[in-house]
DRENSE-184451 format. One record per residue (C-alpha): x, y, z; residue in three letters. Coordinates in steps of 0.2 Angstrom, whole numbers, padded with zeros to 4 digits, always signed. Each point is the difference from the previous one (the first is absolute). Layout:
<rs>
XYZala;...
</rs>
This chain:
<rs>
+0560+0568+0409met;-0007-0006+0017asn;-0017-0008+0001asp;-0012+0012+0007lys;-0005-0005+0018ile;-0019+0000+0002thr;-0009-0007+0015ile;-0018-0006-0002gln;-0014+0001+0013gly;+0004+0002+0018ser;+0006-0010+0015ala;-0013-0012+0007pro;-0009+0006+0015lys;-0006-0010+0015tyr;-0016-0009-0004asp;-0009-0010+0014glu;-0009-0011-0014gln;+0017-0005-0007val;+0007-0004+0017leu;-0016-0011+0004lys;+0002-0009-0017gln;+0019-0003+0004arg;-0005-0007+0017gln;-0014-0010-0007ser;+0012-0008-0013ala;+0012-0004+0014arg;-0014-0008+0011his;-0004-0011-0015asn;+0019-0006-0001val;-0001-0003+0019tyr;-0016-0010-0002asp;+0006-0010-0015ser;+0017-0005+0007thr;+0007-0008+0016asp;+0002+0016+0009glu;-0017-0002+0008cys;+0005-0017+0007thr;+0013-0007+0012ala;+0011-0015-0003leu;-0003-0014+0013val;+0014-0013+0001arg;+0005-0015+0010gly;+0015-0013-0002asp;-0011-0014+0006ile;-0019-0003-0003ser;-0004+0002+0018thr;+0009+0017+0002gln;-0008+0006-0016phe;-0018-0004+0006leu;+0004+0008+0016ile;+0006+0016-0009asn;-0016-0001-0011val;-0011-0001+0015ile;+0009+0014+0009asp;-0002+0012-0015tyr;-0018-0006-0002his;-0004+0005+0018thr;+0008+0018-0004lys;-0013+0002-0014gly;+0009-0007-0015tyr;-0009-0011-0012thr;+0008-0012-0013leu;+0002+0007-0017ser;-0006-0011-0014thr;+0010+0010-0013lys;+0016-0008+0005tyr;+0004-0018+0001pro;+0004-0009+0017val;+0018-0007-0001ser;+0002-0016+0009val;+0018-0005-0005gly;+0012-0009+0011tyr;+0004+0011+0015glu;-0007+0015-0010asn;-0018+0003+0004tyr;-0008+0017-0004ser;-0016+0009-0005cys;-0006+0017-0002arg;-0013+0007+0011met;-0010+0016-0003leu;+0003+0014+0013lys;-0015+0005+0011pro;-0009+0015-0007leu;+0007+0012+0014asp;+0018-0004-0005leu;-0005+0002-0018gln;-0007+0017+0004ala;+0016+0005+0009val;+0010-0006-0016asp;-0012+0010-0011arg;+0003+0016+0011glu;+0019-0002-0002ala;-0002-0003-0019ile;-0011+0016-0001asp;+0014+0010+0009ala;+0013-0008-0011gln;-0009+0004-0016val;-0003+0018+0005lys;+0018+0002+0004leu;+0005-0007-0017glu;-0014+0011-0009tyr;+0006+0016+0009val;+0018-0005-0005ala;-0005-0002-0018trp;-0009+0017+0000leu;+0015+0008+0007glu;+0012-0008-0013ser;-0012+0005-0014glu;-0001+0018+0007arg;+0019+0001+0001glu;+0002-0007-0018ser;-0012+0014-0006tyr;+0009+0013+0009lys;+0017-0006-0008gln;-0008+0000-0017gln;-0008+0017+0002leu;+0017+0007+0006thr;+0009-0007-0015ala;-0014+0007-0011gln;+0001+0017+0007leu;+0019+0000-0001leu;+0000-0005-0018gln;-0013+0014-0004thr;+0011+0013+0009ala;+0016-0007-0009gln;-0009+0001-0017asp;-0006+0018+0004lys;+0018+0005+0005glu;+0007-0008-0016arg;-0012+0009-0011lys;+0004+0017+0009arg;+0019-0003-0003glu;-0004-0005-0018glu;-0010+0016-0003asp;+0013+0010+0009lys;+0014-0007-0011arg;-0011+0002-0016thr;-0003+0019+0004lys;+0018+0002+0004leu;+0005-0007-0017leu;-0012+0011-0008leu;+0007+0016+0008asp;+0017-0005-0004ile;-0005-0003-0018gln;-0008+0017-0001lys;+0016+0008+0007glu;+0011-0009-0012val;-0011+0005-0015asp;+0000+0018+0006ala;+0019-0001+0001thr;+0003-0005-0017phe;-0008+0009-0015ala;-0006-0009-0015asp;+0014-0006-0011leu;+0002+0011-0015val;+0007-0008-0015ile;+0004+0012-0015pro;-0006-0005-0017asp;
</rs>
C-alpha cells in the first residue's frame, strides 16, 4: 500500500524581518572578505606605488587584514573601497539577496502546491477505490442472495 501523503504547515510567506536578517548576514560576509577591497598591483615597485597613490586619491585606504606582496615583479596589496562605493555594493547586495529570497519563497510555494495536489489526488483515489470496493461487496451480496433463493435447502432423506 502507498504511504499516505500528508503535508505539514504552510508555505512560508514574505517576511521583511527575514529579508533584513539575510541581507545583514550577507553584509557581514561582504565586510569579512575581500569583496570590500580592491586589489592593487604593479609589476615593478614604482608602478605599484603609483597605483597605490592613485587608489588613495580616489578614497581607497590600505587594508591591514591582508598582507602586502612584494615578490619579484609581483607587487600587490588590498585597499578598502571608499564608503560611497561600499554603499553602492551594499545596495546591489540587498537587491540580489531580495531576488534570491523571493525566488526561494516562490519555489517553496510551488513545492507546497505540488504536495497538496498529490495529497488531494491520493485522497480522491482512496475514496474512489473505497466506493468501488463497497459497490463490489454489495453486488456480491446481491448475487449471493439470488443464488441462495434459486436453490432450496438440500434435503437428504434419512
